[in-house]
C-alpha positions as CSV (number, residue, x, y, z in Angstrom):
1,X,77.6,58.9,64.2
2,X,78.7,55.5,63.1
3,X,79.2,54.5,59.5
4,X,76.3,52.0,59.7
5,X,74.0,54.9,60.7
6,X,75.0,56.7,57.4
7,X,74.4,53.5,55.5
8,X,70.9,53.3,56.9
9,X,70.2,57.0,56.6
10,X,71.4,57.4,53.0
11,X,70.7,53.8,51.8
12,X,74.2,53.2,50.5
13,X,73.2,49.7,49.6
14,X,70.7,51.2,47.2
15,X,73.2,53.7,45.7
16,X,74.3,53.7,42.1
17,X,77.9,53.6,43.2
18,X,77.4,50.5,45.4
19,X,75.2,48.7,42.9
20,X,77.7,49.2,40.1
21,X,80.3,47.1,42.1
22,X,81.1,43.5,41.4
23,X,80.0,41.1,44.2
24,X,83.6,40.9,45.4
25,X,83.8,44.7,45.7
26,X,80.4,44.9,47.4
27,X,81.8,42.5,50.1
28,X,84.9,44.7,50.4
29,X,82.8,47.9,50.8
30,X,80.6,46.3,53.5
31,X,83.7,45.1,55.3
32,X,85.1,48.6,55.2
33,X,82.0,50.1,56.8
34,X,82.0,47.4,59.4
35,X,85.6,47.9,60.3
36,X,85.2,51.7,60.5
37,X,82.3,51.2,62.9
38,X,84.5,49.2,65.3
39,X,86.8,52.1,65.9
40,X,86.3,54.0,69.2
41,X,85.7,57.8,69.2
42,X,88.8,59.7,70.1
43,X,91.1,57.5,67.9
44,X,92.8,59.2,65.0
45,X,90.0,58.7,62.4
46,X,92.3,59.4,59.4
47,X,94.7,56.7,60.5
48,X,91.8,54.4,61.2
49,X,90.5,54.9,57.7
50,X,93.9,54.2,56.1
51,X,94.4,51.1,58.3
52,X,90.9,49.8,57.4
53,X,91.4,50.3,53.7
54,X,94.6,48.5,53.7
55,X,93.2,45.6,55.8
56,X,90.1,45.3,53.6
57,X,92.2,45.3,50.4
58,X,94.5,42.6,51.8
59,X,91.5,40.5,53.1
60,X,89.6,40.7,49.8
61,X,92.6,40.7,47.5
62,X,91.6,43.9,45.8
63,X,93.6,47.0,44.6
64,X,93.6,49.9,47.0
65,X,92.8,52.3,44.1
66,X,89.7,50.4,43.2
67,X,88.3,50.7,46.8
68,X,89.2,54.3,47.0
69,X,87.5,55.0,43.6
70,X,84.4,53.4,45.0
71,X,84.6,55.5,48.2
72,X,85.0,58.7,46.2
73,X,82.0,57.8,44.0
74,X,79.9,57.0,47.0
75,X,80.8,60.3,48.8
76,X,80.0,62.3,45.7
77,X,76.7,60.6,45.2
78,X,75.7,61.0,48.9
79,X,76.8,64.7,48.9
80,X,74.7,65.3,45.8
81,X,71.7,63.8,47.5
82,X,72.2,65.8,50.6
83,X,72.5,69.1,48.7
84,X,69.4,68.4,46.7
85,X,67.3,67.7,49.8
């Protein structure tokens, strides 16, 4: 399953976590999902995530902790929705 499939399935763009972001952070989050989709199955996904996070932070000139905070909030929100369904 690609990250973009999760975005469509769970409507991440409509999530509270995503909507609470600044426009710059929203662009960074979208870039992160796009980069993660470009990785081929079979590659080390954990290394891919770390590489993508660092690349997005550098590209958008944001702090790594801010992007990771968003990812954590998004995951918690989506897990909560999944459990409630």
